[in-house]
N, CA, C and O atoms as CSV, one atom per row, in Angstrom:
chain,resi,resn,atom,element,x,y,z
A,1,MET,N,N,-20.316,-21.363,-20.028
A,1,MET,CA,C,-18.933,-21.753,-20.048
A,1,MET,C,C,-18.800,-23.251,-19.749
A,1,MET,O,O,-18.002,-23.937,-20.389
A,2,VAL,N,N,-19.561,-23.758,-18.795
A,2,VAL,CA,C,-19.480,-25.176,-18.441
A,2,VAL,C,C,-19.955,-26.032,-19.602
A,2,VAL,O,O,-19.342,-27.049,-19.927
A,3,CYS,N,N,-21.036,-25.622,-20.216
A,3,CYS,CA,C,-21.560,-26.367,-21.365
A,3,CYS,C,C,-20.552,-26.370,-22.511
A,3,CYS,O,O,-20.396,-27.369,-23.213
A,4,LYS,N,N,-19.883,-25.259,-22.686
A,4,LYS,CA,C,-18.875,-25.144,-23.743
A,4,LYS,C,C,-17.743,-26.153,-23.524
A,4,LYS,O,O,-17.251,-26.758,-24.476
A,5,VAL,N,N,-17.340,-26.326,-22.274
A,5,VAL,CA,C,-16.265,-27.267,-21.962
A,5,VAL,C,C,-16.750,-28.708,-22.125
A,5,VAL,O,O,-16.031,-29.550,-22.662
A,6,LEU,N,N,-17.960,-28.988,-21.665
A,6,LEU,CA,C,-18.480,-30.349,-21.743
A,6,LEU,C,C,-18.739,-30.796,-23.176
A,6,LEU,O,O,-18.559,-31.971,-23.499
A,7,CYS,N,N,-19.152,-29.885,-24.028
A,7,CYS,CA,C,-19.496,-30.233,-25.410
A,7,CYS,C,C,-18.279,-30.280,-26.335
A,7,CYS,O,O,-18.383,-30.785,-27.453
A,8,SER,N,N,-17.163,-29.780,-25.906
A,8,SER,CA,C,-15.986,-29.754,-26.776
A,8,SER,C,C,-14.844,-30.549,-26.158
A,8,SER,O,O,-14.906,-30.977,-25.005
A,9,GLU,N,N,-13.829,-30.727,-26.936
A,9,GLU,CA,C,-12.645,-31.451,-26.480
A,9,GLU,C,C,-11.650,-30.540,-25.763
A,9,GLU,O,O,-10.725,-31.022,-25.111
A,10,ALA,N,N,-11.835,-29.253,-25.880
A,10,ALA,CA,C,-10.890,-28.302,-25.285
A,10,ALA,C,C,-10.972,-28.347,-23.759
A,10,ALA,O,O,-12.031,-28.601,-23.185
A,11,THR,N,N,-9.840,-28.097,-23.124
A,11,THR,CA,C,-9.808,-28.123,-21.663
A,11,THR,C,C,-9.590,-26.748,-21.047
A,11,THR,O,O,-9.697,-26.578,-19.833
A,12,GLU,N,N,-9.287,-25.778,-21.882
A,12,GLU,CA,C,-9.024,-24.447,-21.333
A,12,GLU,C,C,-9.540,-23.383,-22.297
A,12,GLU,O,O,-9.293,-23.446,-23.501
A,13,PHE,N,N,-10.252,-22.416,-21.753
A,13,PHE,CA,C,-10.748,-21.295,-22.527
A,13,PHE,C,C,-10.312,-20.010,-21.849
A,13,PHE,O,O,-10.352,-19.898,-20.623
A,14,ARG,N,N,-9.902,-19.057,-22.639
A,14,ARG,CA,C,-9.474,-17.759,-22.096
A,14,ARG,C,C,-10.201,-16.637,-22.819
A,14,ARG,O,O,-10.435,-16.687,-24.026
A,15,TYR,N,N,-10.539,-15.654,-22.058
A,15,TYR,CA,C,-11.136,-14.445,-22.620
A,15,TYR,C,C,-10.182,-13.299,-22.345
A,15,TYR,O,O,-9.900,-12.976,-21.191
A,16,GLU,N,N,-9.695,-12.699,-23.389
A,16,GLU,CA,C,-8.789,-11.569,-23.228
A,16,GLU,C,C,-9.342,-10.391,-24.005
A,16,GLU,O,O,-9.545,-10.464,-25.217
A,17,ARG,N,N,-9.579,-9.314,-23.296
A,17,ARG,CA,C,-10.090,-8.110,-23.917
A,17,ARG,C,C,-8.912,-7.332,-24.474
A,17,ARG,O,O,-7.917,-7.129,-23.778
A,18,GLU,N,N,-9.014,-6.896,-25.713
A,18,GLU,CA,C,-7.892,-6.193,-26.336
A,18,GLU,C,C,-7.760,-4.773,-25.828
A,18,GLU,O,O,-6.657,-4.328,-25.510
A,19,THR,N,N,-8.854,-4.066,-25.749
A,19,THR,CA,C,-8.807,-2.702,-25.222
A,19,THR,C,C,-9.839,-2.570,-24.123
A,19,THR,O,O,-10.941,-3.109,-24.223
A,20,LEU,N,N,-9.481,-1.859,-23.083
A,20,LEU,CA,C,-10.375,-1.649,-21.964
A,20,LEU,C,C,-11.140,-0.348,-22.185
A,20,LEU,O,O,-10.533,0.723,-22.207
A,21,PRO,N,N,-12.458,-0.419,-22.350
A,21,PRO,CA,C,-13.217,0.805,-22.602
A,21,PRO,C,C,-13.269,1.691,-21.361
A,21,PRO,O,O,-13.242,1.200,-20.233
A,22,LEU,N,N,-13.343,2.986,-21.581
A,22,LEU,CA,C,-13.430,3.945,-20.482
A,22,LEU,C,C,-14.724,4.757,-20.624
A,22,LEU,O,O,-14.670,5.960,-20.875
A,23,PRO,N,N,-15.886,4.107,-20.466
A,23,PRO,CA,C,-17.131,4.823,-20.729
A,23,PRO,C,C,-17.408,5.959,-19.746
A,23,PRO,O,O,-17.903,7.009,-20.157
A,24,ARG,N,N,-17.110,5.782,-18.484
A,24,ARG,CA,C,-17.397,6.823,-17.495
A,24,ARG,C,C,-16.264,7.830,-17.380
A,24,ARG,O,O,-16.506,9.010,-17.127
A,25,ILE,N,N,-15.025,7.374,-17.565
A,25,ILE,CA,C,-13.877,8.271,-17.417
A,25,ILE,C,C,-13.695,9.152,-18.646
A,25,ILE,O,O,-13.130,10.240,-18.542
A,26,GLY,N,N,-14.155,8.709,-19.786
A,26,GLY,CA,C,-13.959,9.436,-21.037
A,26,GLY,C,C,-14.134,10.944,-20.939
A,26,GLY,O,O,-13.202,11.676,-21.276
A,27,PRO,N,N,-15.297,11.450,-20.490
A,27,PRO,CA,C,-15.479,12.902,-20.404
A,27,PRO,C,C,-14.607,13.569,-19.342
A,27,PRO,O,O,-14.369,14.775,-19.411
A,28,TRP,N,N,-14.136,12.813,-18.376
A,28,TRP,CA,C,-13.342,13.362,-17.266
A,28,TRP,C,C,-11.851,13.120,-17.443
A,28,TRP,O,O,-11.062,13.448,-16.556
A,29,GLN,N,N,-11.463,12.562,-18.555
A,29,GLN,CA,C,-10.064,12.186,-18.766
A,29,GLN,C,C,-9.126,13.393,-18.709
A,29,GLN,O,O,-8.039,13.293,-18.140
A,30,SER,N,N,-9.513,14.508,-19.275
A,30,SER,CA,C,-8.643,15.697,-19.243
A,30,SER,C,C,-8.486,16.224,-17.821
A,30,SER,O,O,-7.394,16.639,-17.433
A,31,ASP,N,N,-9.572,16.211,-17.036
A,31,ASP,CA,C,-9.481,16.637,-15.637
A,31,ASP,C,C,-8.595,15.685,-14.839
A,31,ASP,O,O,-7.790,16.116,-14.013
A,32,LEU,N,N,-8.749,14.415,-15.091
A,32,LEU,CA,C,-7.947,13.406,-14.402
A,32,LEU,C,C,-6.476,13.535,-14.769
A,32,LEU,O,O,-5.604,13.432,-13.906
A,33,ASP,N,N,-6.202,13.761,-16.046
A,33,ASP,CA,C,-4.818,13.968,-16.482
A,33,ASP,C,C,-4.198,15.196,-15.819
A,33,ASP,O,O,-3.035,15.162,-15.415
A,34,SER,N,N,-4.963,16.271,-15.706
A,34,SER,CA,C,-4.414,17.488,-15.086
A,34,SER,C,C,-4.159,17.290,-13.595
A,34,SER,O,O,-3.170,17.801,-13.069
A,35,LEU,N,N,-5.034,16.554,-12.903
A,35,LEU,CA,C,-4.802,16.263,-11.486
A,35,LEU,C,C,-3.561,15.396,-11.304
A,35,LEU,O,O,-2.765,15.625,-10.394
A,36,LEU,N,N,-3.401,14.407,-12.166
A,36,LEU,CA,C,-2.226,13.531,-12.067
A,36,LEU,C,C,-0.942,14.281,-12.411
A,36,LEU,O,O,0.091,14.065,-11.777
A,37,ALA,N,N,-0.999,15.150,-13.398
A,37,ALA,CA,C,0.187,15.928,-13.781
A,37,ALA,C,C,0.567,16.921,-12.696
A,37,ALA,O,O,1.750,17.185,-12.480
A,38,ALA,N,N,-0.428,17.474,-12.013
A,38,ALA,CA,C,-0.152,18.444,-10.955
A,38,ALA,C,C,0.550,17.803,-9.762
A,38,ALA,O,O,1.345,18.456,-9.086
A,39,THR,N,N,0.264,16.542,-9.501
A,39,THR,CA,C,0.874,15.876,-8.352
A,39,THR,C,C,2.143,15.114,-8.704
A,39,THR,O,O,2.821,14.603,-7.813
A,40,GLU,N,N,2.475,15.030,-9.983
A,40,GLU,CA,C,3.605,14.200,-10.409
A,40,GLU,C,C,4.934,14.680,-9.842
A,40,GLU,O,O,5.722,13.853,-9.384
A,41,GLY,N,N,5.215,15.966,-9.853
A,41,GLY,CA,C,6.521,16.460,-9.444
A,41,GLY,C,C,6.659,16.715,-7.950
A,41,GLY,O,O,7.720,17.143,-7.496
A,42,LYS,N,N,5.624,16.465,-7.190
A,42,LYS,CA,C,5.655,16.757,-5.757
A,42,LYS,C,C,6.294,15.617,-4.971
A,42,LYS,O,O,6.449,14.499,-5.462
A,43,PHE,N,N,6.659,15.944,-3.726
A,43,PHE,CA,C,7.163,14.916,-2.827
A,43,PHE,C,C,6.052,13.910,-2.541
A,43,PHE,O,O,4.870,14.220,-2.690
A,44,ARG,N,N,6.434,12.728,-2.137
A,44,ARG,CA,C,5.470,11.649,-1.910
A,44,ARG,C,C,4.374,12.040,-0.911
A,44,ARG,O,O,3.209,11.694,-1.106
A,45,ARG,N,N,4.736,12.746,0.140
A,45,ARG,CA,C,3.757,13.150,1.156
A,45,ARG,C,C,2.762,14.170,0.624
A,45,ARG,O,O,1.635,14.256,1.113
A,46,GLU,N,N,3.170,14.942,-0.372
A,46,GLU,CA,C,2.324,16.011,-0.893
A,46,GLU,C,C,1.462,15.578,-2.072
A,46,GLU,O,O,0.570,16.320,-2.484
A,47,ARG,N,N,1.708,14.403,-2.615
A,47,ARG,CA,C,0.942,13.918,-3.768
A,47,ARG,C,C,-0.479,13.547,-3.359
A,47,ARG,O,O,-0.732,13.160,-2.218
A,48,LEU,N,N,-1.392,13.671,-4.301
A,48,LEU,CA,C,-2.757,13.218,-4.085
A,48,LEU,C,C,-2.813,11.707,-4.282
A,48,LEU,O,O,-2.277,11.179,-5.256
A,49,THR,N,N,-3.459,11.023,-3.358
A,49,THR,CA,C,-3.647,9.588,-3.497
A,49,THR,C,C,-4.795,9.341,-4.474
A,49,THR,O,O,-5.586,10.248,-4.733
A,50,PRO,N,N,-4.899,8.139,-5.014
A,50,PRO,CA,C,-6.000,7.862,-5.937
A,50,PRO,C,C,-7.383,8.111,-5.324
A,50,PRO,O,O,-8.302,8.532,-6.027
A,51,ILE,N,N,-7.536,7.858,-4.034
A,51,ILE,CA,C,-8.841,8.103,-3.409
A,51,ILE,C,C,-9.134,9.598,-3.332
A,51,ILE,O,O,-10.284,10.008,-3.490
A,52,ARG,N,N,-8.115,10.414,-3.092
A,52,ARG,CA,C,-8.309,11.870,-3.061
A,52,ARG,C,C,-8.619,12.394,-4.462
A,52,ARG,O,O,-9.441,13.297,-4.615
A,53,ILE,N,N,-7.976,11.845,-5.475
A,53,ILE,CA,C,-8.265,12.230,-6.859
A,53,ILE,C,C,-9.705,11.854,-7.198
A,53,ILE,O,O,-10.414,12.625,-7.845
A,54,PHE,N,N,-10.138,10.673,-6.764
A,54,PHE,CA,C,-11.511,10.230,-6.975
A,54,PHE,C,C,-12.493,11.187,-6.306
A,54,PHE,O,O,-13.511,11.548,-6.896
A,55,GLU,N,N,-12.189,11.598,-5.075
A,55,GLU,CA,C,-13.066,12.524,-4.369
A,55,GLU,C,C,-13.128,13.883,-5.063
A,55,GLU,O,O,-14.185,14.512,-5.102
A,56,GLU,N,N,-11.999,14.337,-5.611
A,56,GLU,CA,C,-11.986,15.605,-6.364
A,56,GLU,C,C,-12.880,15.505,-7.597
A,56,GLU,O,O,-13.635,16.429,-7.898
A,57,LEU,N,N,-12.793,14.387,-8.304
A,57,LEU,CA,C,-13.633,14.198,-9.481
A,57,LEU,C,C,-15.111,14.122,-9.106
A,57,LEU,O,O,-15.967,14.618,-9.838
A,58,ARG,N,N,-15.411,13.497,-7.959
A,58,ARG,CA,C,-16.804,13.392,-7.518
A,58,ARG,C,C,-17.399,14.768,-7.238
A,58,ARG,O,O,-18.575,15.003,-7.515
A,59,THR,N,N,-16.592,15.680,-6.688
A,59,THR,CA,C,-17.103,17.027,-6.431
A,59,THR,C,C,-17.380,17.778,-7.730
A,59,THR,O,O,-18.194,18.702,-7.759
A,60,CYS,N,N,-16.704,17.380,-8.798
A,60,CYS,CA,C,-16.927,18.019,-10.109
A,60,CYS,C,C,-18.086,17.383,-10.872
A,60,CYS,O,O,-18.503,17.910,-11.903
A,61,GLY,N,N,-18.615,16.254,-10.380
A,61,GLY,CA,C,-19.760,15.632,-11.028
A,61,GLY,C,C,-19.511,14.251,-11.600
A,61,GLY,O,O,-20.403,13.688,-12.235
A,62,TYR,N,N,-18.336,13.687,-11.398
A,62,TYR,CA,C,-18.025,12.341,-11.895
A,62,TYR,C,C,-18.892,11.323,-11.163
A,62,TYR,O,O,-19.002,11.365,-9.937
A,63,GLU,N,N,-19.509,10.405,-11.913
A,63,GLU,CA,C,-20.402,9.419,-11.312
A,63,GLU,C,C,-19.881,7.992,-11.420
A,63,GLU,O,O,-20.586,7.051,-11.057
A,64,GLY,N,N,-18.673,7.818,-11.907
A,64,GLY,CA,C,-18.096,6.486,-12.057
A,64,GLY,C,C,-17.547,5.961,-10.739
A,64,GLY,O,O,-17.708,6.582,-9.688
A,65,GLY,N,N,-16.903,4.816,-10.814
A,65,GLY,CA,C,-16.387,4.162,-9.624
A,65,GLY,C,C,-14.924,4.484,-9.342
A,65,GLY,O,O,-14.195,4.982,-10.200
A,66,TYR,N,N,-14.529,4.185,-8.124
A,66,TYR,CA,C,-13.163,4.427,-7.684
A,66,TYR,C,C,-12.179,3.540,-8.432
A,66,TYR,O,O,-11.090,3.987,-8.792
A,67,ASP,N,N,-12.552,2.286,-8.668
A,67,ASP,CA,C,-11.632,1.337,-9.289
A,67,ASP,C,C,-11.204,1.790,-10.678
A,67,ASP,O,O,-10.051,1.600,-11.064
A,68,ALA,N,N,-12.113,2.380,-11.421
A,68,ALA,CA,C,-11.767,2.879,-12.756
A,68,ALA,C,C,-10.743,4.001,-12.673
A,68,ALA,O,O,-9.820,4.067,-13.485
A,69,VAL,N,N,-10.906,4.883,-11.691
A,69,VAL,CA,C,-9.954,5.988,-11.489
A,69,VAL,C,C,-8.599,5.434,-11.071
A,69,VAL,O,O,-7.563,5.889,-11.555
A,70,ARG,N,N,-8.604,4.460,-10.182
A,70,ARG,CA,C,-7.355,3.865,-9.702
A,70,ARG,C,C,-6.602,3.185,-10.841
A,70,ARG,O,O,-5.389,3.355,-10.968
A,71,ARG,N,N,-7.318,2.408,-11.682
A,71,ARG,CA,C,-6.674,1.742,-12.813
A,71,ARG,C,C,-6.120,2.743,-13.814
A,71,ARG,O,O,-5.022,2.556,-14.338
A,72,TYR,N,N,-6.870,3.800,-14.081
A,72,TYR,CA,C,-6.408,4.811,-15.022
A,72,TYR,C,C,-5.168,5.514,-14.467
A,72,TYR,O,O,-4.208,5.750,-15.201
A,73,ALA,N,N,-5.185,5.848,-13.174
A,73,ALA,CA,C,-4.048,6.535,-12.556
A,73,ALA,C,C,-2.799,5.657,-12.587
A,73,ALA,O,O,-1.702,6.153,-12.844
A,74,ARG,N,N,-2.951,4.374,-12.332
A,74,ARG,CA,C,-1.802,3.468,-12.363
A,74,ARG,C,C,-1.229,3.368,-13.773
A,74,ARG,O,O,-0.011,3.396,-13.950
A,75,GLY,N,N,-2.083,3.253,-14.762
A,75,GLY,CA,C,-1.620,3.213,-16.154
A,75,GLY,C,C,-0.959,4.516,-16.575
A,75,GLY,O,O,0.036,4.510,-17.299
A,76,TRP,N,N,-1.508,5.621,-16.123
A,76,TRP,CA,C,-0.939,6.930,-16.433
A,76,TRP,C,C,0.457,7.073,-15.825
A,76,TRP,O,O,1.379,7.569,-16.474
A,77,GLN,N,N,0.600,6.636,-14.581
A,77,GLN,CA,C,1.896,6.705,-13.901
A,77,GLN,C,C,2.923,5.817,-14.583
A,77,GLN,O,O,4.081,6.208,-14.727
A,78,ARG,N,N,2.515,4.629,-15.005
A,78,ARG,CA,C,3.443,3.744,-15.711
A,78,ARG,C,C,3.886,4.353,-17.024
A,78,ARG,O,O,5.054,4.239,-17.398
A,79,GLY,N,N,2.985,4.989,-17.718
A,79,GLY,CA,C,3.310,5.625,-18.983
A,79,GLY,C,C,4.240,6.810,-18.830
A,79,GLY,O,O,5.069,7.062,-19.705
A,80,HIS,N,N,4.119,7.541,-17.736
A,80,HIS,CA,C,4.968,8.715,-17.527
A,80,HIS,C,C,6.258,8.388,-16.791
A,80,HIS,O,O,7.163,9.221,-16.731
A,81,ALA,N,N,6.356,7.195,-16.234
A,81,ALA,CA,C,7.591,6.790,-15.546
A,81,ALA,C,C,8.693,6.441,-16.544
A,81,ALA,O,O,9.877,6.470,-16.208
A,82,ARG,N,N,8.300,6.115,-17.759
A,82,ARG,CA,C,9.281,5.707,-18.767
A,82,ARG,C,C,9.983,6.871,-19.279
A,82,ARG,O,O,10.853,6.739,-20.140
């Protein structure tokens, strides 16, 4: 990146990914959707937090990271809030 800036006249470079791949969540997406749908209509105290959803997926065999689950859950909630 530094060499790219030094060799060219440009002063700013941006990398924007068009679609975010879900390599680890892909096979677990239906399970994740069902967990999120089950907690959607509940009171705030009774809802599963993203960390609890992550722990549920881990018991089923999910080997991905927490951050991927959290990002997916936030996007899912935004999509269903509309």
